[in-house]
N, C-alpha and C positions, 0 to 999 in steps of 0.2 A: 434573543441573544443566547439564551441558555441552550436552545435546541441546536444552534450552530456549534456551540462548544461540544455538545455530546456527539454530534456528527463527526467533528474533527477527531475527538478521542477514539471513536469507533474505527475511523480510518487508520489511525496509527496502531491500534491493536491488530488490525488486519495486516498492516505492513510489517509489524514485528513478527507475526506468526508466519506469514507466507514468504516474506523476503528476507528474513533474518536481520531486520534492521537494527535490532538492539545489540547484536554481537558482531559488530563490524570490525573491531580491533583497529580502528583508525584514531589516531591521537591528534592530528592536526585539524583545526576547525574547518579550514577550507576543503580538506579531503573529505571530512565527514559531511559537510554541506553538499559537496558534489555527489557523494554517495546517496544522500537523501533525495536529491533532485533526480538522479538516474532511477532510483527506486520508485519515485512517484511517476516518472515517465513510463516505466514498465507496467505499473499498476493501471495507468490510464489506457495503455495499449491493450492490456488484457481485458479491461472493461469494454473497449470498443469491439474487440473480437467477440466477447460474450454477448454484447448487444446485437451484433449481426446474427449470431446463432440463436438468439431469443432466450438466452439464459439471464435470469434476474436474481442472482443469489451471491452472497459473500462467502459461501462455503468453499471449501477446498475442491479442486477439480474432480476428485474421485467421489465427492458427496453431492455433486450437482444433479 
């Protein structure tokens, strides 16, 4: 259970760094929820593209 928590926390660190999740300036819960869902979708699409290219790293694109 603890390993899953760490994996989720690492994911949100990446989302905050790469997609500016923390500074969205949205004050409505529904708008922020929508923003988080779109951010997760963008992350998953990027992971699929990286998987097709054979990249297995959470680093920024210029550090891959």
